[in-house]
N, C-alpha and C positions, 0 to 999 in steps of 0.2 A: 923381635917385635917390629911390626911395620911402622913406618913413619907417619905422622899426621898427613903430610902431602900425599904419600903413596896410597894410604887408605882412602882418603877423600877422592883421589883421581879414579881409583878402582870403582868406588861407589857411583861416581858420575858416569863412567863408561858403561856400567851395568844399567843404570837408569835410562841412558840414551839408547842402549840396545833394546830395552823393553819398548821404548817409544817407536823405534824403527820397526819392530815386530808388529806393533799395532798398525802402523802405516801399511805394511806389506799385506797383512792378512785381515785387517778389520775395517778399514775406512772405506775402501772402494772409491775414494775421491779421484785419485789419479795414480798412475804407476810411479813407484818409488824411484825408478831409473830416470824419470823425467826431471828436468830442472827448468822451470818456465821463466826464470829471470827474476831479478830483485823486485821489480814493480809488481809482477804477478804474485810473488810470494807474499809481499806486504799486503796486497789486496785480499789474498786468501786468509791471512791471519786475521784480518778485519771482518771476515765473513760472519754472517749470523748463523752459519751451519757448523756445528761442532765437528763432524767428520772432516770437513774441509780444513778447519783451523788445525785440527790435530795432525793432519797429514802434511800441512805446509811448514810447521815449525822446524822439523828436522832438516828441511832444505835451506835453512838460514846458514850462511857461510861467513864467518867473521874474517876480517882483514881482506875483504874483496872489494872495498870501496863503497860499501853500502851500510856500514856499521850503524850509523845514526838512524837511518830509515828503519832498519831492523829493530834496533833498541826501542825506538818510539812505538813501533807497532806492538811489540811485546809488552811494553809499559802500559799501553792503552788496553790491551787485552786483560792484563792482570787487574788493572784498576776497575774494569767493567765487570769482571767475573769473580773477584776475590771474595765477595760477600755472599755469593750464591752457593747452593749445594755443590759439592766437589765436582769439578770438570777436569777431564784428563788434559785438555789443552792448557789449563792454568798451571797445573803441575809441570807440564812440559815447557811452558814459557819460562817459568822460574828456573828450571834446570838448565835451559838453553843459555840463560844469561850468566851462568857460572863463569864462562871463559870469554865473555864479551870484553874487548880491550878498552872500552870507554869507562872512565870512572863513574859516570852517571848511571851506569847499569846497577850499581849497588843500591842506589835510591829506588830504582825500579823494582828490584827484588824486595827491598824493605817494605814495600806496600803489603806484601803477603804476610808479614808478621802479624797483621790485624785480621787475618783470615778467620772466618767462623769455624772452619775445619782445622783442628789442631795439627793434623798431619801435613797440611800445606804450610802452616806456620813453621813446623819442624823442618821441612825441606828448605824453606827460605833461610832459616837459621844456619843450616848446613852449608848452603850456597854462600852466604855471607862470610862464614868462617873460611871457606875455600878462597874467597876473594881477599880476605885479610884487610877489610876496610874498617879501620878503627873508629871512623865517624858513625858507624852503625852499631858499635858495641853497646851503647846505652840502650838502644831499642831492643837489642838481643837480650840484654839483662832483664828487661821488663817482661819478656816471655816467661821467665821463671815464675812470675807472679800470676800467670794465668791459672784458672781453676784446674784445667786439664793437666798442668804440670805436676800437680799433687797426685793425680791418678795414674799418669803414664811415665814410667821410668825413661822411655825413649826420648821424650821431650826434654826432661831434665838433663839427660846425658848429652843431648845435642847442644844445649845452651852452654854447659860446662866446657865441652870439647871445643866449640867454636870460639868462645872467649879465649881459651888457651891457645888456639891456633892463630888467632889474630895477633895477640901478643903486644899490642900497642898500649899506651898509658891508660886509656879509658877501659880497655878490655882487662888489663892486669888489675886495675883498681876494682872493677866489678867482680873479678874472680876471687881476689883476696877477700872482698866483702862477703862473698858467698861461703867461704871456707867454714865458718862456724856452723852452717846448716848442712854440711856435707858429711857423709860417712860412707863406709864400704867402697865400692868400685868408683863412685863419683868423686870421693875424696882423693883416691889414687889418681884418677884422670886429671884432676885439677892440679895436684901437687907435682905430678910428673911433667905436665906442660909448663908450669911455673919454673920448675928446675931446669928444663931444657931451654926455655926462652930467656931466663935471667942469669943463669950460671950459679944461682944460689941453691942451697940444698938443706932446707929446714925440715924436710920430711913432713910428718903429720902435726908438727908443732904450730898450731894456728897463731898463737901469741907471737912467736918468732917471725912468722911471715908478716903479720900486721906491723910489728915494730920495724922490720926491714923496709916495708913499703912507705911508712911514715917518714923514715930517714931519707928515702929516695926523692921526696918532694916532687912526685909525679914524673920522674925520669926513669925510663926503662933502660937498663944496660944494653949496650950494643953488642950482643953475643951472636957471633956467626953460627948459623944453623944450616947444615947441608940439607939439600932437598930430600935425601934418603936417610936423614938422621933418625935413629931409633929412640923411642922414649926409654928412660931408665927403668929397669925392671925392679931392682932391689933398692928401696928407699928407707931411710930411718923412720921407724914407726913406733908409736908410743905403747904398743902392745905386741906381744909375741904373735907372729903371723903363723897360721897353719900352712903347711906345705905338702904338696903332693908330688913325689919325685922331684923335690926341690923347687917346684913352681909355687911362688908365694900366692896365697889366696887373700886378696884384699876385700873381696866382695862380701856382702852380708846376705845375698840371696843367690845361691850357687847350686847348679845341677851337675852331678857327676854322671857321665855316660861311659860305661865300661864294657869292654869286649870280653866275652868268655867263649869265643869260638874254639874250634879244635886246635888251631895253631898255638893257643895259649898254653898248651902242654909243653912246648919247647922251653928250654931253660934260659934263665937270666941270672948270671953270676951264681951258678950252682943250684938254683932252685927253679921250679916251674914258673913261667911268666905269670900264670894265674895266681900262684902263691905270693909272688913279689907284689902284684897288684893288690891282693888282699891285705898284705902287711902295710903297704903304703896308705891304703884306704883307712885302716885302723888308726894309723898315726894322725892322719888329717882330721878324722872325726874327733879324736881325743882333744885336739887343739882348737876345733871350731868353737867360737864363742857362743854362749847361750843366747846372745842378742841376734844371732844369725838364724837363717832358715835355709833348708837344703832339700834337694830332691835327688833321686837316683834312678837311672835308666840302665838296665843291663841288656845285652843283646848278643845273639849269634845270628842265625837266620830268622829268629823270632825276637821280638822286642818286648821286654817286660818293664813296665813302669811301677816302681816300688810303691808309691803312694800317688793318688790322683791330684794332690796339691802339695806345695812346699810345706815342709814340716819344721816346726821350731826345733832348734838344736839343743834340746835339753838332754839330760843324761839317759833317760829311758829311750828316746827316739834314736839317739846315736848308738846305743847298745843294740837296739833292734836292727838298725841298718848294718852294723858290723856282723851280727849273727846271720843276716840275710846274705851278705856278700860271701861269707864262708860256706854257705850251702851250695854255691855255684859249682858246676862241673864244666870242664873245657870240652865242648863238643859243638859240631855243626859249622855252618858257613857264616859269612860276615855281611850283615845288612847295615852298612854305614848310613845311607840316606835315611832309612826308616827310623833309626835310633836318634839321629839328630833332629828329625822332624818331630818326633814324640817329645823330645826335650824342649824344643822351642815352644811348642804348643801347650806345655804344662802350666804356664803362668804368664800373664801379661807383663809382669815386672821382674823377670829374672835379670840379674846383673851379669852373670858369667856362666858359661858352660865349660866344663873341663872334660875333654873327650880323649879317651885312651883306646888305642887299637894296636894290633900288630900285623895287620894284613890289608889286602886290597878288598874292595867291595865285590862280593861274589853272590849276593842274594838281595832280595828286596825290590821295591818299586822302581828304583833307578840304580843301575850299576855302571853307567858310563861316567868317568871321572869329571869331565867338563860339565856335563848335565847336573851332576850332584852339586858342584860348586855353585853354579848359577841358581839352581833351585833353592839351595839352603840360603844363599845371600838374599834372594827375593823374599823368601819366607821370613827372614830376619829384618826386613827393611823398616818395619814399624815397631820393632822391638829393641833394636840396637844392643843386642846381647853380645858381650865379648866372648868369642869362642877360642879357647886355648886348646891346641891339639898336641898330644904326646904320642909318639910312635915308638914302639919297641922293635928294634932291629929293622925298621923300615928303610928301604932304599929304592931308588928308581921311581916308577910311577906312583906307588903307594905313598912315598915320602912327598912327592910333588903335590899329590892330592891334598894331603894334610897341610902343607905350606900354603896352598891356595885358599883353602877354607879359612885358615887363620888370618891370612893377609886381607882377605875380602871382608872379614868380620872382626876387625880391630884387635886381633889376638896375637899370640905367639905360637910358634912351632918349636917343640923340643924333641930331639931324637934321643931315645934312651938306648945307649950302647951302639 
């Protein structure tokens, strides 16, 4: 599983790449290779023309002796535009402050928590989590109470993850206070981060976490966490967790994306890969709690969405899904991008995608590995779906593709054999 630091840095790199692409191809304000100097960049950020502002922000270079001038310009831009209909330059300004070395940059970003557009507020929460400023944790916690947080899983997910990534006393108090309201993937994300940051391991026992925090009297243990430290995968849980090839399923809204291309005829531990997948799917369905909802996408060169919406995990729907999966034949090529695209677009509030394949992308809209990773990550940017990838006998480029998809989308990669 990717670490909080690693996943955040990947997301910021991606967002900044998108901004640079806009500069190169969309603004027409000035060539991206030009660097007009700090004064000119600041003046252009203050411009009343959106294309000029948008093109200037990527030219900000921290630690070059002009940090305060740049921060002030970005602060004023956010303050002036945060209540307006969404502007690319405001998003870019918030993102650019992620790595500003000045402590005051956190307050500049925090302005965007009040944005009328929930997506901008979400980006601000994510940036503040990256900056680990505990003095912003109370304001981040308030975002949970926005009406949009009830509608959009991505906003709730960002609040929980950012509080956990900050890990200071205000953040930990806020996260422990949220635990009674969390279930599924959000509960896992909170508990995993509390476990990593505190050294405690109370799993899903909310009462135990509350009692521990009360006894701490506001002091967070000084637990060293490496920059690449992974979140714990298996945690003590107060119910039996469904598993797919031993991957625990904490989420309550999950989509299974399953390969049935021709290569799935090859064997895995004495049985065809397709049959092994069918058996594992049967097991996970049998254990999926009735409170959950699920979806299924199966693919070769063609993508088939089982139902057009997530389905309650009652006995009849689970039986129907199992019957459907056993009707599959292993044939055709492998449309990796198309299958993941269909899964992401199935519902606004999916918590997890479990993606299983045994081959490289050989069909579909996109077959280049790097383009698939970037396109899926962009498609997922306002969903925040955890994408866990499982590869049967994958090695070399196909394995690296699955690793990159998982790392860039807060998931794990598991190689099966």
